[in-house]
HTML snippet that shows the backbone in 3Dmol.js (N, CA, C, O; Angstrom):
<script src="https://3Dmol.org/build/3Dmol-min.js"></script>
<div id="view" style="width:600px;height:400px;position:relative"></div>
<script>
const pdb = `
ATOM      1  N   MET A   1     -32.569 -12.884  -7.150  1.00  0.00           N
ATOM      2  CA  MET A   1     -31.227 -12.507  -6.739  1.00  0.00           C
ATOM      3  C   MET A   1     -30.725 -11.385  -7.641  1.00  0.00           C
ATOM      4  O   MET A   1     -30.863 -11.449  -8.862  1.00  0.00           O
ATOM      5  N   ASN A   2     -30.157 -10.387  -7.044  1.00  0.00           N
ATOM      6  CA  ASN A   2     -29.621  -9.240  -7.763  1.00  0.00           C
ATOM      7  C   ASN A   2     -28.322  -9.628  -8.454  1.00  0.00           C
ATOM      8  O   ASN A   2     -27.404 -10.140  -7.812  1.00  0.00           O
ATOM      9  N   SER A   3     -28.239  -9.384  -9.772  1.00  0.00           N
ATOM     10  CA  SER A   3     -27.043  -9.767 -10.521  1.00  0.00           C
ATOM     11  C   SER A   3     -25.800  -9.000 -10.071  1.00  0.00           C
ATOM     12  O   SER A   3     -24.684  -9.465 -10.302  1.00  0.00           O
ATOM     13  N   ALA A   4     -25.961  -7.851  -9.443  1.00  0.00           N
ATOM     14  CA  ALA A   4     -24.815  -7.079  -8.958  1.00  0.00           C
ATOM     15  C   ALA A   4     -24.124  -7.783  -7.800  1.00  0.00           C
ATOM     16  O   ALA A   4     -22.977  -7.464  -7.487  1.00  0.00           O
ATOM     17  N   ASN A   5     -24.798  -8.739  -7.151  1.00  0.00           N
ATOM     18  CA  ASN A   5     -24.225  -9.430  -6.007  1.00  0.00           C
ATOM     19  C   ASN A   5     -23.625 -10.783  -6.370  1.00  0.00           C
ATOM     20  O   ASN A   5     -23.107 -11.474  -5.493  1.00  0.00           O
ATOM     21  N   LEU A   6     -23.682 -11.180  -7.640  1.00  0.00           N
ATOM     22  CA  LEU A   6     -23.110 -12.444  -8.063  1.00  0.00           C
ATOM     23  C   LEU A   6     -21.596 -12.346  -8.148  1.00  0.00           C
ATOM     24  O   LEU A   6     -21.061 -11.270  -8.417  1.00  0.00           O
ATOM     25  N   PRO A   7     -20.894 -13.462  -7.920  1.00  0.00           N
ATOM     26  CA  PRO A   7     -19.437 -13.431  -8.070  1.00  0.00           C
ATOM     27  C   PRO A   7     -19.047 -13.033  -9.491  1.00  0.00           C
ATOM     28  O   PRO A   7     -19.732 -13.381 -10.453  1.00  0.00           O
ATOM     29  N   LEU A   8     -17.953 -12.307  -9.610  1.00  0.00           N
ATOM     30  CA  LEU A   8     -17.483 -11.846 -10.905  1.00  0.00           C
ATOM     31  C   LEU A   8     -16.592 -12.893 -11.548  1.00  0.00           C
ATOM     32  O   LEU A   8     -15.841 -13.578 -10.855  1.00  0.00           O
ATOM     33  N   LYS A   9     -16.667 -13.025 -12.866  1.00  0.00           N
ATOM     34  CA  LYS A   9     -15.824 -13.978 -13.576  1.00  0.00           C
ATOM     35  C   LYS A   9     -14.432 -13.405 -13.796  1.00  0.00           C
ATOM     36  O   LYS A   9     -13.450 -14.144 -13.737  1.00  0.00           O
ATOM     37  N   SER A  10     -14.327 -12.116 -14.047  1.00  0.00           N
ATOM     38  CA  SER A  10     -13.045 -11.464 -14.268  1.00  0.00           C
ATOM     39  C   SER A  10     -12.925 -10.337 -13.248  1.00  0.00           C
ATOM     40  O   SER A  10     -13.528  -9.276 -13.409  1.00  0.00           O
ATOM     41  N   SER A  11     -12.150 -10.574 -12.206  1.00  0.00           N
ATOM     42  CA  SER A  11     -12.084  -9.578 -11.141  1.00  0.00           C
ATOM     43  C   SER A  11     -10.698  -9.548 -10.516  1.00  0.00           C
ATOM     44  O   SER A  11      -9.856 -10.408 -10.772  1.00  0.00           O
ATOM     45  N   GLN A  12     -10.490  -8.538  -9.693  1.00  0.00           N
ATOM     46  CA  GLN A  12      -9.253  -8.367  -8.942  1.00  0.00           C
ATOM     47  C   GLN A  12      -9.573  -8.473  -7.458  1.00  0.00           C
ATOM     48  O   GLN A  12     -10.572  -7.930  -6.987  1.00  0.00           O
ATOM     49  N   ILE A  13      -8.724  -9.171  -6.732  1.00  0.00           N
ATOM     50  CA  ILE A  13      -8.850  -9.201  -5.279  1.00  0.00           C
ATOM     51  C   ILE A  13      -8.229  -7.914  -4.762  1.00  0.00           C
ATOM     52  O   ILE A  13      -7.090  -7.589  -5.100  1.00  0.00           O
ATOM     53  N   VAL A  14      -8.967  -7.190  -3.952  1.00  0.00           N
ATOM     54  CA  VAL A  14      -8.487  -5.916  -3.426  1.00  0.00           C
ATOM     55  C   VAL A  14      -8.248  -6.081  -1.928  1.00  0.00           C
ATOM     56  O   VAL A  14      -9.139  -6.491  -1.184  1.00  0.00           O
ATOM     57  N   GLN A  15      -7.041  -5.756  -1.506  1.00  0.00           N
ATOM     58  CA  GLN A  15      -6.702  -5.845  -0.098  1.00  0.00           C
ATOM     59  C   GLN A  15      -7.204  -4.592   0.614  1.00  0.00           C
ATOM     60  O   GLN A  15      -6.586  -3.529   0.547  1.00  0.00           O
ATOM     61  N   VAL A  16      -8.314  -4.738   1.283  1.00  0.00           N
ATOM     62  CA  VAL A  16      -8.940  -3.646   2.020  1.00  0.00           C
ATOM     63  C   VAL A  16      -9.016  -4.099   3.476  1.00  0.00           C
ATOM     64  O   VAL A  16      -9.365  -5.250   3.740  1.00  0.00           O
ATOM     65  N   PRO A  17      -8.699  -3.226   4.421  1.00  0.00           N
ATOM     66  CA  PRO A  17      -8.842  -3.617   5.828  1.00  0.00           C
ATOM     67  C   PRO A  17     -10.244  -4.182   6.087  1.00  0.00           C
ATOM     68  O   PRO A  17     -11.245  -3.648   5.609  1.00  0.00           O
ATOM     69  N   TRP A  18     -10.289  -5.271   6.854  1.00  0.00           N
ATOM     70  CA  TRP A  18     -11.558  -5.967   7.075  1.00  0.00           C
ATOM     71  C   TRP A  18     -12.646  -5.046   7.612  1.00  0.00           C
ATOM     72  O   TRP A  18     -13.815  -5.200   7.257  1.00  0.00           O
ATOM     73  N   ASN A  19     -12.281  -4.100   8.456  1.00  0.00           N
ATOM     74  CA  ASN A  19     -13.295  -3.219   9.029  1.00  0.00           C
ATOM     75  C   ASN A  19     -13.813  -2.183   8.025  1.00  0.00           C
ATOM     76  O   ASN A  19     -14.835  -1.544   8.276  1.00  0.00           O
ATOM     77  N   ASP A  20     -13.117  -2.006   6.883  1.00  0.00           N
ATOM     78  CA  ASP A  20     -13.540  -1.035   5.873  1.00  0.00           C
ATOM     79  C   ASP A  20     -14.166  -1.675   4.634  1.00  0.00           C
ATOM     80  O   ASP A  20     -14.756  -0.968   3.817  1.00  0.00           O
ATOM     81  N   ARG A  21     -14.054  -2.983   4.478  1.00  0.00           N
ATOM     82  CA  ARG A  21     -14.432  -3.570   3.191  1.00  0.00           C
ATOM     83  C   ARG A  21     -15.905  -3.441   2.859  1.00  0.00           C
ATOM     84  O   ARG A  21     -16.237  -3.282   1.685  1.00  0.00           O
ATOM     85  N   TRP A  22     -16.806  -3.499   3.830  1.00  0.00           N
ATOM     86  CA  TRP A  22     -18.230  -3.344   3.502  1.00  0.00           C
ATOM     87  C   TRP A  22     -18.541  -1.902   3.122  1.00  0.00           C
ATOM     88  O   TRP A  22     -19.374  -1.661   2.249  1.00  0.00           O
ATOM     89  N   THR A  23     -17.888  -0.948   3.760  1.00  0.00           N
ATOM     90  CA  THR A  23     -18.065   0.456   3.393  1.00  0.00           C
ATOM     91  C   THR A  23     -17.574   0.690   1.975  1.00  0.00           C
ATOM     92  O   THR A  23     -18.244   1.354   1.183  1.00  0.00           O
ATOM     93  N   VAL A  24     -16.403   0.144   1.650  1.00  0.00           N
ATOM     94  CA  VAL A  24     -15.851   0.264   0.300  1.00  0.00           C
ATOM     95  C   VAL A  24     -16.779  -0.421  -0.699  1.00  0.00           C
ATOM     96  O   VAL A  24     -17.069   0.131  -1.760  1.00  0.00           O
ATOM     97  N   TYR A  25     -17.244  -1.621  -0.360  1.00  0.00           N
ATOM     98  CA  TYR A  25     -18.159  -2.372  -1.227  1.00  0.00           C
ATOM     99  C   TYR A  25     -19.400  -1.551  -1.567  1.00  0.00           C
ATOM    100  O   TYR A  25     -19.758  -1.419  -2.737  1.00  0.00           O
ATOM    101  N   HIS A  26     -20.053  -1.003  -0.547  1.00  0.00           N
ATOM    102  CA  HIS A  26     -21.285  -0.235  -0.772  1.00  0.00           C
ATOM    103  C   HIS A  26     -21.026   1.027  -1.587  1.00  0.00           C
ATOM    104  O   HIS A  26     -21.840   1.389  -2.437  1.00  0.00           O
ATOM    105  N   ARG A  27     -19.910   1.698  -1.340  1.00  0.00           N
ATOM    106  CA  ARG A  27     -19.599   2.912  -2.109  1.00  0.00           C
ATOM    107  C   ARG A  27     -19.311   2.575  -3.568  1.00  0.00           C
ATOM    108  O   ARG A  27     -19.744   3.301  -4.462  1.00  0.00           O
ATOM    109  N   LEU A  28     -18.596   1.498  -3.819  1.00  0.00           N
ATOM    110  CA  LEU A  28     -18.333   1.090  -5.194  1.00  0.00           C
ATOM    111  C   LEU A  28     -19.635   0.730  -5.909  1.00  0.00           C
ATOM    112  O   LEU A  28     -19.802   1.030  -7.091  1.00  0.00           O
ATOM    113  N   GLN A  29     -20.551   0.092  -5.195  1.00  0.00           N
ATOM    114  CA  GLN A  29     -21.860  -0.224  -5.770  1.00  0.00           C
ATOM    115  C   GLN A  29     -22.578   1.070  -6.167  1.00  0.00           C
ATOM    116  O   GLN A  29     -23.161   1.150  -7.248  1.00  0.00           O
ATOM    117  N   GLU A  30     -22.533   2.082  -5.291  1.00  0.00           N
ATOM    118  CA  GLU A  30     -23.153   3.380  -5.600  1.00  0.00           C
ATOM    119  C   GLU A  30     -22.539   4.013  -6.841  1.00  0.00           C
ATOM    120  O   GLU A  30     -23.228   4.698  -7.597  1.00  0.00           O
ATOM    121  N   LEU A  31     -21.237   3.786  -7.056  1.00  0.00           N
ATOM    122  CA  LEU A  31     -20.542   4.353  -8.213  1.00  0.00           C
ATOM    123  C   LEU A  31     -20.730   3.522  -9.483  1.00  0.00           C
ATOM    124  O   LEU A  31     -20.251   3.893 -10.554  1.00  0.00           O
ATOM    125  N   GLY A  32     -21.427   2.407  -9.350  1.00  0.00           N
ATOM    126  CA  GLY A  32     -21.686   1.559 -10.512  1.00  0.00           C
ATOM    127  C   GLY A  32     -20.526   0.649 -10.875  1.00  0.00           C
ATOM    128  O   GLY A  32     -20.449   0.175 -12.008  1.00  0.00           O
ATOM    129  N   ILE A  33     -19.621   0.397  -9.938  1.00  0.00           N
ATOM    130  CA  ILE A  33     -18.489  -0.490 -10.169  1.00  0.00           C
ATOM    131  C   ILE A  33     -18.866  -1.872  -9.652  1.00  0.00           C
ATOM    132  O   ILE A  33     -19.223  -2.029  -8.484  1.00  0.00           O
ATOM    133  N   SER A  34     -18.786  -2.863 -10.518  1.00  0.00           N
ATOM    134  CA  SER A  34     -19.148  -4.225 -10.142  1.00  0.00           C
ATOM    135  C   SER A  34     -18.168  -4.758  -9.109  1.00  0.00           C
ATOM    136  O   SER A  34     -16.953  -4.686  -9.292  1.00  0.00           O
ATOM    137  N   CYS A  35     -18.710  -5.293  -8.027  1.00  0.00           N
ATOM    138  CA  CYS A  35     -17.872  -5.871  -6.999  1.00  0.00           C
ATOM    139  C   CYS A  35     -18.657  -6.946  -6.247  1.00  0.00           C
ATOM    140  O   CYS A  35     -19.885  -7.003  -6.321  1.00  0.00           O
ATOM    141  N   TYR A  36     -17.936  -7.787  -5.531  1.00  0.00           N
ATOM    142  CA  TYR A  36     -18.528  -8.895  -4.802  1.00  0.00           C
ATOM    143  C   TYR A  36     -17.798  -9.040  -3.478  1.00  0.00           C
ATOM    144  O   TYR A  36     -16.571  -8.961  -3.419  1.00  0.00           O
ATOM    145  N   CYS A  37     -18.566  -9.254  -2.417  1.00  0.00           N
ATOM    146  CA  CYS A  37     -17.980  -9.434  -1.101  1.00  0.00           C
ATOM    147  C   CYS A  37     -18.911 -10.330  -0.293  1.00  0.00           C
ATOM    148  O   CYS A  37     -20.111 -10.072  -0.205  1.00  0.00           O
ATOM    149  N   SER A  38     -18.355 -11.375   0.292  1.00  0.00           N
ATOM    150  CA  SER A  38     -19.152 -12.237   1.159  1.00  0.00           C
ATOM    151  C   SER A  38     -18.452 -12.342   2.511  1.00  0.00           C
ATOM    152  O   SER A  38     -17.314 -11.896   2.666  1.00  0.00           O
ATOM    153  N   SER A  39     -19.119 -12.916   3.458  1.00  0.00           N
ATOM    154  CA  SER A  39     -18.580 -13.008   4.813  1.00  0.00           C
ATOM    155  C   SER A  39     -17.236 -13.730   4.833  1.00  0.00           C
ATOM    156  O   SER A  39     -17.062 -14.775   4.207  1.00  0.00           O
ATOM    157  N   ASN A  40     -16.305 -13.152   5.559  1.00  0.00           N
ATOM    158  CA  ASN A  40     -14.961 -13.704   5.750  1.00  0.00           C
ATOM    159  C   ASN A  40     -14.198 -13.946   4.450  1.00  0.00           C
ATOM    160  O   ASN A  40     -13.339 -14.826   4.391  1.00  0.00           O
ATOM    161  N   GLN A  41     -14.505 -13.173   3.410  1.00  0.00           N
ATOM    162  CA  GLN A  41     -13.824 -13.271   2.127  1.00  0.00           C
ATOM    163  C   GLN A  41     -13.327 -11.891   1.725  1.00  0.00           C
ATOM    164  O   GLN A  41     -13.909 -10.887   2.137  1.00  0.00           O
ATOM    165  N   PRO A  42     -12.263 -11.819   0.929  1.00  0.00           N
ATOM    166  CA  PRO A  42     -11.783 -10.507   0.479  1.00  0.00           C
ATOM    167  C   PRO A  42     -12.737  -9.889  -0.531  1.00  0.00           C
ATOM    168  O   PRO A  42     -13.579 -10.574  -1.112  1.00  0.00           O
ATOM    169  N   LEU A  43     -12.596  -8.619  -0.726  1.00  0.00           N
ATOM    170  CA  LEU A  43     -13.391  -7.868  -1.685  1.00  0.00           C
ATOM    171  C   LEU A  43     -12.855  -8.145  -3.088  1.00  0.00           C
ATOM    172  O   LEU A  43     -11.647  -8.085  -3.317  1.00  0.00           O
ATOM    173  N   GLU A  44     -13.753  -8.448  -4.024  1.00  0.00           N
ATOM    174  CA  GLU A  44     -13.395  -8.637  -5.424  1.00  0.00           C
ATOM    175  C   GLU A  44     -14.025  -7.499  -6.214  1.00  0.00           C
ATOM    176  O   GLU A  44     -15.214  -7.215  -6.071  1.00  0.00           O
ATOM    177  N   VAL A  45     -13.222  -6.852  -7.047  1.00  0.00           N
ATOM    178  CA  VAL A  45     -13.686  -5.695  -7.803  1.00  0.00           C
ATOM    179  C   VAL A  45     -13.351  -5.887  -9.275  1.00  0.00           C
ATOM    180  O   VAL A  45     -12.244  -6.299  -9.622  1.00  0.00           O
ATOM    181  N   GLN A  46     -14.320  -5.584 -10.140  1.00  0.00           N
ATOM    182  CA  GLN A  46     -14.064  -5.626 -11.572  1.00  0.00           C
ATOM    183  C   GLN A  46     -13.613  -4.236 -12.000  1.00  0.00           C
ATOM    184  O   GLN A  46     -14.387  -3.278 -11.968  1.00  0.00           O
ATOM    185  N   LEU A  47     -12.359  -4.143 -12.398  1.00  0.00           N
ATOM    186  CA  LEU A  47     -11.779  -2.869 -12.813  1.00  0.00           C
ATOM    187  C   LEU A  47     -11.702  -2.855 -14.335  1.00  0.00           C
ATOM    188  O   LEU A  47     -10.726  -3.321 -14.923  1.00  0.00           O
ATOM    189  N   SER A  48     -12.735  -2.319 -14.960  1.00  0.00           N
ATOM    190  CA  SER A  48     -12.855  -2.392 -16.411  1.00  0.00           C
ATOM    191  C   SER A  48     -12.404  -1.125 -17.127  1.00  0.00           C
ATOM    192  O   SER A  48     -12.429  -1.062 -18.356  1.00  0.00           O
ATOM    193  N   SER A  49     -11.988  -0.102 -16.352  1.00  0.00           N
ATOM    194  CA  SER A  49     -11.552   1.141 -16.979  1.00  0.00           C
ATOM    195  C   SER A  49     -10.597   1.879 -16.039  1.00  0.00           C
ATOM    196  O   SER A  49     -10.569   1.615 -14.837  1.00  0.00           O
ATOM    197  N   PRO A  50      -9.818   2.804 -16.600  1.00  0.00           N
ATOM    198  CA  PRO A  50      -8.953   3.622 -15.740  1.00  0.00           C
ATOM    199  C   PRO A  50      -9.760   4.423 -14.711  1.00  0.00           C
ATOM    200  O   PRO A  50      -9.300   4.637 -13.589  1.00  0.00           O
ATOM    201  N   THR A  51     -10.942   4.856 -15.091  1.00  0.00           N
ATOM    202  CA  THR A  51     -11.794   5.606 -14.161  1.00  0.00           C
ATOM    203  C   THR A  51     -12.162   4.746 -12.961  1.00  0.00           C
ATOM    204  O   THR A  51     -12.158   5.230 -11.829  1.00  0.00           O
ATOM    205  N   ALA A  52     -12.480   3.474 -13.197  1.00  0.00           N
ATOM    206  CA  ALA A  52     -12.821   2.568 -12.103  1.00  0.00           C
ATOM    207  C   ALA A  52     -11.640   2.385 -11.157  1.00  0.00           C
ATOM    208  O   ALA A  52     -11.826   2.307  -9.943  1.00  0.00           O
ATOM    209  N   VAL A  53     -10.431   2.318 -11.698  1.00  0.00           N
ATOM    210  CA  VAL A  53      -9.228   2.173 -10.871  1.00  0.00           C
ATOM    211  C   VAL A  53      -9.049   3.408  -9.984  1.00  0.00           C
ATOM    212  O   VAL A  53      -8.771   3.285  -8.791  1.00  0.00           O
ATOM    213  N   ILE A  54      -9.205   4.578 -10.562  1.00  0.00           N
ATOM    214  CA  ILE A  54      -9.059   5.823  -9.797  1.00  0.00           C
ATOM    215  C   ILE A  54     -10.149   5.931  -8.737  1.00  0.00           C
ATOM    216  O   ILE A  54      -9.877   6.349  -7.612  1.00  0.00           O
ATOM    217  N   GLN A  55     -11.373   5.560  -9.081  1.00  0.00           N
ATOM    218  CA  GLN A  55     -12.452   5.612  -8.104  1.00  0.00           C
ATOM    219  C   GLN A  55     -12.205   4.637  -6.965  1.00  0.00           C
ATOM    220  O   GLN A  55     -12.463   4.964  -5.807  1.00  0.00           O
ATOM    221  N   LEU A  56     -11.708   3.444  -7.274  1.00  0.00           N
ATOM    222  CA  LEU A  56     -11.374   2.477  -6.228  1.00  0.00           C
ATOM    223  C   LEU A  56     -10.310   3.055  -5.304  1.00  0.00           C
ATOM    224  O   LEU A  56     -10.443   2.997  -4.081  1.00  0.00           O
ATOM    225  N   TRP A  57      -9.250   3.615  -5.894  1.00  0.00           N
ATOM    226  CA  TRP A  57      -8.181   4.210  -5.083  1.00  0.00           C
ATOM    227  C   TRP A  57      -8.750   5.297  -4.164  1.00  0.00           C
ATOM    228  O   TRP A  57      -8.419   5.353  -2.980  1.00  0.00           O
ATOM    229  N   SER A  58      -9.599   6.149  -4.715  1.00  0.00           N
ATOM    230  CA  SER A  58     -10.168   7.251  -3.947  1.00  0.00           C
ATOM    231  C   SER A  58     -11.036   6.752  -2.794  1.00  0.00           C
ATOM    232  O   SER A  58     -10.945   7.265  -1.678  1.00  0.00           O
ATOM    233  N   VAL A  59     -11.864   5.764  -3.059  1.00  0.00           N
ATOM    234  CA  VAL A  59     -12.742   5.225  -2.014  1.00  0.00           C
ATOM    235  C   VAL A  59     -11.923   4.576  -0.902  1.00  0.00           C
ATOM    236  O   VAL A  59     -12.195   4.797   0.277  1.00  0.00           O
ATOM    237  N   VAL A  60     -10.926   3.781  -1.269  1.00  0.00           N
ATOM    238  CA  VAL A  60     -10.086   3.119  -0.257  1.00  0.00           C
ATOM    239  C   VAL A  60      -9.315   4.156   0.549  1.00  0.00           C
ATOM    240  O   VAL A  60      -9.216   4.036   1.770  1.00  0.00           O
ATOM    241  N   LYS A  61      -8.768   5.172  -0.112  1.00  0.00           N
ATOM    242  CA  LYS A  61      -8.037   6.229   0.592  1.00  0.00           C
ATOM    243  C   LYS A  61      -8.957   6.959   1.569  1.00  0.00           C
ATOM    244  O   LYS A  61      -8.572   7.232   2.707  1.00  0.00           O
ATOM    245  N   HIS A  62     -10.150   7.266   1.129  1.00  0.00           N
ATOM    246  CA  HIS A  62     -11.105   7.978   1.988  1.00  0.00           C
ATOM    247  C   HIS A  62     -11.467   7.158   3.220  1.00  0.00           C
ATOM    248  O   HIS A  62     -11.587   7.702   4.317  1.00  0.00           O
ATOM    249  N   CYS A  63     -11.639   5.858   3.043  1.00  0.00           N
ATOM    250  CA  CYS A  63     -12.046   5.002   4.157  1.00  0.00           C
ATOM    251  C   CYS A  63     -10.908   4.668   5.112  1.00  0.00           C
ATOM    252  O   CYS A  63     -11.135   4.486   6.308  1.00  0.00           O
ATOM    253  N   SER A  64      -9.681   4.586   4.592  1.00  0.00           N
ATOM    254  CA  SER A  64      -8.583   4.112   5.429  1.00  0.00           C
ATOM    255  C   SER A  64      -7.695   5.220   5.997  1.00  0.00           C
ATOM    256  O   SER A  64      -6.853   4.951   6.853  1.00  0.00           O
ATOM    257  N   SER A  65      -7.866   6.440   5.542  1.00  0.00           N
ATOM    258  CA  SER A  65      -7.037   7.548   6.025  1.00  0.00           C
ATOM    259  C   SER A  65      -7.720   8.274   7.176  1.00  0.00           C
ATOM    260  O   SER A  65      -8.946   8.306   7.281  1.00  0.00           O
ATOM    261  N   SER A  66      -6.903   8.846   8.019  1.00  0.00           N
ATOM    262  CA  SER A  66      -7.455   9.658   9.103  1.00  0.00           C
ATOM    263  C   SER A  66      -7.927  10.999   8.542  1.00  0.00           C
ATOM    264  O   SER A  66      -7.562  11.386   7.431  1.00  0.00           O
ATOM    265  N   ARG A  67      -8.722  11.682   9.308  1.00  0.00           N
ATOM    266  CA  ARG A  67      -9.216  12.993   8.882  1.00  0.00           C
ATOM    267  C   ARG A  67      -8.049  13.950   8.629  1.00  0.00           C
ATOM    268  O   ARG A  67      -8.052  14.696   7.650  1.00  0.00           O
ATOM    269  N   GLN A  68      -7.054  13.923   9.515  1.00  0.00           N
ATOM    270  CA  GLN A  68      -5.892  14.805   9.365  1.00  0.00           C
ATOM    271  C   GLN A  68      -5.118  14.486   8.089  1.00  0.00           C
ATOM    272  O   GLN A  68      -4.671  15.403   7.400  1.00  0.00           O
ATOM    273  N   GLU A  69      -4.951  13.213   7.763  1.00  0.00           N
ATOM    274  CA  GLU A  69      -4.262  12.845   6.522  1.00  0.00           C
ATOM    275  C   GLU A  69      -5.015  13.355   5.301  1.00  0.00           C
ATOM    276  O   GLU A  69      -4.401  13.826   4.344  1.00  0.00           O
ATOM    277  N   LEU A  70      -6.330  13.263   5.330  1.00  0.00           N
ATOM    278  CA  LEU A  70      -7.138  13.751   4.210  1.00  0.00           C
ATOM    279  C   LEU A  70      -7.051  15.268   4.079  1.00  0.00           C
ATOM    280  O   LEU A  70      -7.007  15.793   2.966  1.00  0.00           O
ATOM    281  N   ILE A  71      -7.025  15.972   5.201  1.00  0.00           N
ATOM    282  CA  ILE A  71      -6.886  17.428   5.181  1.00  0.00           C
ATOM    283  C   ILE A  71      -5.537  17.817   4.588  1.00  0.00           C
ATOM    284  O   ILE A  71      -5.465  18.713   3.747  1.00  0.00           O
ATOM    285  N   GLN A  72      -4.470  17.152   5.017  1.00  0.00           N
ATOM    286  CA  GLN A  72      -3.131  17.453   4.487  1.00  0.00           C
ATOM    287  C   GLN A  72      -3.054  17.172   2.994  1.00  0.00           C
ATOM    288  O   GLN A  72      -2.464  17.954   2.248  1.00  0.00           O
ATOM    289  N   TRP A  73      -3.641  16.068   2.549  1.00  0.00           N
ATOM    290  CA  TRP A  73      -3.645  15.722   1.125  1.00  0.00           C
ATOM    291  C   TRP A  73      -4.386  16.785   0.311  1.00  0.00           C
ATOM    292  O   TRP A  73      -3.927  17.188  -0.758  1.00  0.00           O
ATOM    293  N   LEU A  74      -5.530  17.234   0.821  1.00  0.00           N
ATOM    294  CA  LEU A  74      -6.298  18.267   0.132  1.00  0.00           C
ATOM    295  C   LEU A  74      -5.531  19.587   0.089  1.00  0.00           C
ATOM    296  O   LEU A  74      -5.531  20.265  -0.938  1.00  0.00           O
ATOM    297  N   GLN A  75      -4.888  19.955   1.177  1.00  0.00           N
ATOM    298  CA  GLN A  75      -4.096  21.186   1.190  1.00  0.00           C
ATOM    299  C   GLN A  75      -2.943  21.111   0.192  1.00  0.00           C
ATOM    300  O   GLN A  75      -2.624  22.107  -0.458  1.00  0.00           O
ATOM    301  N   THR A  76      -2.318  19.950   0.065  1.00  0.00           N
ATOM    302  CA  THR A  76      -1.247  19.762  -0.919  1.00  0.00           C
ATOM    303  C   THR A  76      -1.792  19.951  -2.330  1.00  0.00           C
ATOM    304  O   THR A  76      -1.149  20.589  -3.164  1.00  0.00           O
ATOM    305  N   CYS A  77      -2.967  19.403  -2.599  1.00  0.00           N
ATOM    306  CA  CYS A  77      -3.589  19.577  -3.915  1.00  0.00           C
ATOM    307  C   CYS A  77      -3.847  21.059  -4.207  1.00  0.00           C
ATOM    308  O   CYS A  77      -3.590  21.529  -5.316  1.00  0.00           O
ATOM    309  N   TRP A  78      -4.350  21.784  -3.223  1.00  0.00           N
ATOM    310  CA  TRP A  78      -4.612  23.209  -3.414  1.00  0.00           C
ATOM    311  C   TRP A  78      -3.315  23.978  -3.661  1.00  0.00           C
ATOM    312  O   TRP A  78      -3.269  24.872  -4.506  1.00  0.00           O
ATOM    313  N   ASP A  79      -2.259  23.625  -2.917  1.00  0.00           N
ATOM    314  CA  ASP A  79      -0.967  24.291  -3.094  1.00  0.00           C
ATOM    315  C   ASP A  79      -0.405  24.032  -4.500  1.00  0.00           C
ATOM    316  O   ASP A  79       0.160  24.935  -5.117  1.00  0.00           O
ATOM    317  N   LEU A  80      -0.557  22.820  -4.997  1.00  0.00           N
ATOM    318  CA  LEU A  80      -0.077  22.519  -6.353  1.00  0.00           C
ATOM    319  C   LEU A  80      -0.842  23.307  -7.407  1.00  0.00           C
ATOM    320  O   LEU A  80      -0.281  23.706  -8.428  1.00  0.00           O
ATOM    321  N   LYS A  81      -2.119  23.525  -7.153  1.00  0.00           N
ATOM    322  CA  LYS A  81      -2.946  24.267  -8.108  1.00  0.00           C
ATOM    323  C   LYS A  81      -2.526  25.737  -8.178  1.00  0.00           C
ATOM    324  O   LYS A  81      -2.657  26.361  -9.231  1.00  0.00           O
ATOM    325  N   LYS A  82      -2.031  26.291  -7.092  1.00  0.00           N
ATOM    326  CA  LYS A  82      -1.625  27.704  -7.051  1.00  0.00           C
ATOM    327  C   LYS A  82      -0.380  27.981  -7.870  1.00  0.00           C
ATOM    328  O   LYS A  82      -0.198  29.095  -8.363  1.00  0.00           O
ATOM    329  N   THR A  83       0.475  26.992  -8.021  1.00  0.00           N
ATOM    330  CA  THR A  83       1.750  27.219  -8.737  1.00  0.00           C
ATOM    331  C   THR A  83       1.625  27.068 -10.225  1.00  0.00           C
ATOM    332  O   THR A  83       2.610  27.229 -10.946  1.00  0.00           O
TER     333      THR A  83
END
`;
const viewer = $3Dmol.createViewer("view");
viewer.addModel(pdb, "pdb");
viewer.setStyle({}, {cartoon: {color: "spectrum"}});
viewer.zoomTo();
viewer.render();
</script>
């Protein structure tokens, strides 16, 4: 059994839409963030650093936002950089 798939002792329950939670789970695994998800259960994520929190926010935003919302957010970032 892979230790990355074991339940975490110190974790946060993350409210992720059910249709996005496996996508979020797999992306967090790719980023090296410990997380656990089983059938019909919420996603549990170990947030051990500020970087992990920001990465979680980014992954959830990417999965739950529409393409147009992401484009507008990126354009806002570019506009802020110009000033």
